[in-house]
N, C-alpha and C positions, 0 to 999 in steps of 0.2 A: 482677124487678128485678136479682137476682143474675146472671141469664143475660144481661141487657142489658149489665151492667158487664163481664162476662167477654168478650163480643163486642168491646166497645170497646177493652179492653186488648189483646186479640189483634190487632186491627187496627192499633193503635199499634205493637205489637212488630214486626209484619210490615213496616210502613212504615219503622221505624227500621232493621231488618235489611237491607231492600232498598237503602236509601240508603247504609248503610255498605258493603255489597258493591259498589254502583256506584262509590263513591269509591275503594275499594281497587282495583277494576279500572282506573279512570282513573289511579290512582297507578302501578299496575304497567305500564300502557301508556306512561305518561310516562317512567318509569324505563328501560323497554326502549328507548324512542325515544332517550333521552339516551345510553344505553349504545351503541346502534347508531351514533349520531353520534360518540361518543367513539371507538368502535372504528374507524370510517372515518377519523377524523382521525389516529389513531395508526398506521394500517396503512402498510406500506411498499410494498405492491403491490396493484393492482386486479386484476380478473378477467383482464386481458390480460397481467399480469406487469410492468407499468410501475410505477415509484415514484410514489406520489401521497399527498397529504394535503389536507385541506380548507383553502381559503383563507378570507379574510373573506367570510362569506356575505352576500347582500343582504337577509337577513331577521334580525329579532330573534327567535331561535328560542324564547326563553322566553315571548314574548308573541304567538306566532303565533295567528291567529284559530281559534276552535273549529271543528272540522269540516274544517280544511284538512289534507290529507295531504302529507307530505314525500316527494318522489321524488328519486332520485339517478341519475347517468349512470355506466354501467359499460361495459366492453369497449373502452376507448380507451387508446392509448398514444401518446407523442410520439417521433418518430424523431430521434435525434441527428444532428448535422451538423458539417461543418468550417466554420470561420469564413469568412463571405463578406461581412461588413459590413452585413447586413440582419437584421431581426427575424423574418423569415418562419419558420414552423414547420410541419412536416408531421405530420398525425395519421394513425395506422394503426389498423386495427380498425373494427368496426361499433358505433356507439353504441346502447346499450340502456337504456331507462328502467326502473328498478327501484323497485317500490312502487305501480304503478298497479293499481287494483282491476279485477278481471275485468269486462269489459263497458263500462268507462268509455272515452270518446273523448278521449284525451290523446296528443298527438304532440310530438315534439321539433323545435323550430325552431333550426337550426344557424346560428351566426354565424362569427366569425373566431377564429383561434388564432395568437398570436405569442409569441415570447420577450420577456421584460420588457425586455431590452436586447440589443444586437447583439454584445457582446464575448464572447470565448471564456471558458469556465468549466465546472465540473462542477456537476450538479444545478441547472441554470438553470431558473428559474421560468417557467411558461407561462401566459399570460393569455388567458382566454376572454372575448370581447367579443360582445354581441348574442345570446347563447344564451337561449332562452325556451321556454315551453310553448304549444302550440296545441291546438285542438280544443274541442268543446262543454263538456267538463268541466274544462278548464284552470283556471278560477277556483277550483276546489276543491283545487288542488294547489300546492305550493311547490317550486321546482327548486333542488336543492342542487348547486352547481358544484364539481367536484373540482379540486384543484391537481395538475397533472402536471408533472413535471420531466424534463429530458434534458440531455445534455452537448453543449456546443459546443466542439469540439476546436480547438486552435491549428493554424495552417497553416504549411507551410514557405515561407519567402521565396524569391523567384526570385533566385538568386545566380550571378554569373559570378566565379569565383575569380581572384585576381591571378596573373599568370604572368610569366616572364622574370626570376626572382630570380637574382642572382649573389652569392655569398658567398665567404669564404676560410676556410681551415683555422683552427680554434680561435676563430673569431668567434662571439660570442654572438648568438642570434637577435634579441634585443631591439635590437641595433645594426644590424640589417639593414634598409635602407631599403625601404619598400613601393614597388613600381613605379607605383602610382596607377592601374592599369587594372582594378581590381576594381569590379564594379557590382552593384547589388541593388535589388529592389523588395519592400518599402519600403527606405528608406535605413537605414544602419547603419554599423558599424565593423568592420574586419578587424584581428585581433591574433593573434600566435602563441599557441598553447594553452599551451605551456611556454616562455616567453620566455627563461628562464635557460639553456636547452639550448645546447650548443656544436656547431658544425659540425665533423665529425671527420675527414673524408677528402676527397680530390679526386674529381672525376667528378661524378655527380649523386646527390642525396639527396632523400628525402621527409621533410618535416616538417609537423606538424599545425598547421592554422590554424583559428581560431574566428571565425565571423561573428555579431555580436550586433546584432539589428535594433533600431532606435529604438523600435519598438512591440513590446515583449516580452510585453504582455498578450495579443496575438492572434497573434503569430508566434513560431515556434520558433527557438532558437539552434542554429546548424548548425556542424559541424566537417568539415574535409576535409584530406587530405594534398595538399600542393603541392610542386612540384619546385624544387629549388635547384641551380643549376650552381655547383660549387665550384672556385675557383681557388686556387692557392697564394698565401699572403700575400707581398707584395713585401717582401723583406728590406731593412730600412733600417739604415744605419750612422750613428752619432752623430758629427757633425763639430763640433769645439770652436770656440768663438769665438777670434778672433785677428787679427793684422795681418800683412801680407806685401807684398812688392814685386811688383806685377802688371806683366806685360810681360817684356821680355828686355833684358839689358845690351848695350851696343854691342859687347862682346867675344864675344857668343855667335855661333858659326858658323851660317850660313844663316838668320839672323834677317831679318825684314822691317821696313820703316820704320814701319809702323802698330802696332808693339809697344812704344811708349814705356814706359819703366820709371816707375812711380809707386806711391806708398804707398796702400794700401787697408785699411780696417778691416772685418771681417766678423763678424756675429753668428753664434752657433751655430745649426746646422740639422741635419736628417737628409737623407741622400742614399741612393738605392737602391744596394745592393751591386753589382748587375749591371745591364747594359743590359736594358731591358724585352724579354722573350722573346716569340716568336710565340705560345706557349701562353697566356701571361698576356694578351696583347693580344687574342687571339681570344675568350678567355673573357669579357673586359670589353666588347669592341666587337661581337662576333658575326661577325667576318670576319678573315681573314689576308691582307693585301695583298702579302705578301713575294714577291720574285722568287726568292730562294734558299730554297726550302721542301722540298727533297729531303734524304734522309739523307746524311750525310757519312761517308765511309769512316773507320773507327776511332773515330767519335764516336757512340756507341750511343744517346745520348739526343736526338739530332737527329731530326726538325727542331724538336721542341717547344722545345728550349733554344737554338736559333739566335736571334740578335737580330732583332726585327721591323725591317723596312725598308720603303721605299716608303710612308712615312707623312709627311704634310705637317705643317707647324707648326700649321695649323688642326685637323688630326686629333688632334694632341697635346693641344690644349685640351680637346677632347671626352673623350679618354681620361682625362685628369687628373680632370675633374669627375665622370665616371662612377665611376671607382675610389674617389674620395672619398665619393660617395653610397653605394656598396656597403659601405664600411667605417664608415659613420655619421659621417664627418667633414664639416665645413662646406665646400662647394666653394669653390675659390679664385677661379675666373674668372666674370665677369659680362658678359653681352652684352645690351644693351637692358634692363638692370636685372633680368635673369633668370639664374639659375645652373643650371637644368636644361637640358642640351644638347638635350633633346627639344623645347624651346621656341625653339631657335636656327634651326631650319630645316636644309636640306641643307648639308653641308660644302662651302664654295666650291671650285671648281676653277680660279678665276682670282682676281686681287687683289680683295679685297672690303673696302670702307671700313667697313662695319658690324662685321665681324669684326676688322678692324685696330684698331678703337676699344675692344677688350676691356679691361676693368679688373680689377684684383685687389681682391676684397672685403676691406675693412679688418677685421682681427681673425679672418679665416678661418684654419682650421688644416688645410685639405685639401691634396692634392698639386698640384704645379705644376712647371713647367720651371725649372731653375736659372738664376739670372742669370749673365752671363758672368764676373763676379767670383767668385761662388760656385763655378762650375765650375773655374776655374783654381786657386783656393785649395784645393779638395778634391783636384784632380789632383796638385798639388805635394806635398800632405801634409807641409809643412814644408821641402821641398827648394828650392834656388835654381838648380839645374842645368837643362840643356835638357830632360831627361826626369826623371821622378820616380825613376829608377834610377841616374842619373848623367849625365855629359856626352855619352856616346855611345850610339848605338842598336845593338841586335843582334836577331837573330831571336827571342830568348827574351822580349823586352819586349812585343811586340804583333803583331797581324796586319796586314801591309802587302803591297805589290805583289810582293815577292820571296819571300814564304813562304805567301801565302794561297791560291795556286792559282786566283786570280781569283774568289773567293767568300767569303762570311762563314763564321764558325766558331762552334761552341758556346761560349756565354759561360763565363767562369771557367777557361779552360784555361791562360791565361798568369798569371804571378804577380801577386798583388794589391799595391797600394802600401801605404805604412806605415799608412794609416788603414783598410785593409781593402777598398778599392774595386778591382774588376776592369775590365779593358779600357778604361782611360782613354786608352791610346795604341792607336789602330787599331781594326779590325773594322768599326765604322760610325761616322759622324759623329753628334754629339749636338746636338739643337736646344737653344738657350738662349732665354730670354725677350727679351733686348734687341734693339732695332733696331740694325742695323749702322751704325757710324760709323767713319770712316777714321782718326780721331785721338783718342786718349784726352783730349788737352788740350781738346777741344771740350766736354767735360762736367766739367771741373775736375780737379784733381790729387788731393791727399789727401782722400778721402771715405770715408764709412761706408755700407756696403751699397748701392753704386751700382746703379741700375736701367737706366742707359742713357738715350738721348735720348727725347723724347716722341713722335717720329714718324720715319718713314723708309719705305724701299721693301722692303728685305730684312731677314731676321732672322739673328742670329748662329748659326753652327754651330762646334763645337769637337771636337778629339780625333783627327782624321784617320780614314781608312777603309782597307778591304782593297786598294784599288788606288792608294794614295798612296805616295810615297817618304818616307823617314824625316824630312826637314826639315818635312813637313806634319803630323807626329805629335808635335811638340814641345809642351811644356806651354803655351808662350806663343803658339803659332800660332793664328790666328783667320781665319775666313772667313765667308761668308754665303750665303743662298739665298732664293729667293722663298717666302713663307709658304705658298703653295699647291702648291709643288713636291713631287712624289711620285717619288723616285728611289731606286734600290737601294743607295745609299750613306748615306742619312739614317735615323737611328733615334732612340730616346728613352732618356733617363735622367731620373729625377724626384727632386724634393726635397720636404721638408715642414718648416714652421717648428717650433721647439721651444716 
């Protein structure tokens, strides 16, 4: 009996011990399995060296069926790419199933791999779709899908940088008008990298420009140096407001009948100290139309400082608006409701009704041609005599037929008038805004800032030129020319409102 009891106790002990060991083995297996899973999720690289971690698995790993073995995929990495607008992803390496028991028939059925979205970014998640296990023993295994990541780099936009910049000394870059010929794919904006910088010298300079794409998520911001052609600023003289008697008295020698004396009130304005030179004109317009473009003996700064000539009244409109745009001023002239001369078409070489209908934009502060009243008021500088130096002319006053040598001369060589303006008598004629009219009485007597008649055939010219006799250089002398005329006696002086 005792022997029988002993055998039963021994059997019970063995059974208990076996069950306990089996449970401990299962616990150890499950802990190892969880550690392996945790290690794989926390690792930064798989066998191929790519960054990976486990994404949401398609299984409830805590409740996976008994006897099912978990296998993982190793040996894969995802190749980074440059943004192309698609979610396509390229896998490199050879996939290997890790965890398949020796002899089991288990294979990997590959599906597709794509980035979760197409936008550029670092550590972009890669989505595996349709990956599964095949083979006879596949039901005994569960596939753990890794999460791989890769970078989608931003791409450079396709940019054509703006060109044709013209600026002037001491101008701030922020005031420099963009020429409007910069293009890009995708769209975006061009701006100066350091807009507060100043242009510092004449000639050409490089200044840095930034292009910011509208889509900065996928495209890089680019910078590039662009060339600016630098012209000297047109020096302007402040002309005070005032009243004067325009025209000439009957007692003035060599006067003409169409110079009737009449009172005029003039608002203050700015006028260019010198005639517009060939250098400035070429810098703004890109060409020098002048006939007299060779160095003059004894005048070392010619031909750059010779007055520009062979410019038409129509040319002068273009010059004024372009210079205004360069300096960040609002252009004065408008043709067909447009102020950019690039929209006006070719400069006419004959009378043109569209260009003749040009208007001055109300409130604009850009450059323009002086009115006839402004010109004479500035020329006289408070004097009432035939010339702003007195009643009589001599060689020291200006360039005319007897001292010019039949050519123009460098601006500023003759004395300036009381308001600081050079070459108001002689050298080249100066275009004015007004249509020509033969009698002042046709537009009224005492007026303020007269603009001349509303229409006509010719435009006013003032000041005389290098081949005229003294009577045509008087302050009150007036003449006219066709607005399309390009002759070597006609030049430009400009004004700007205060």
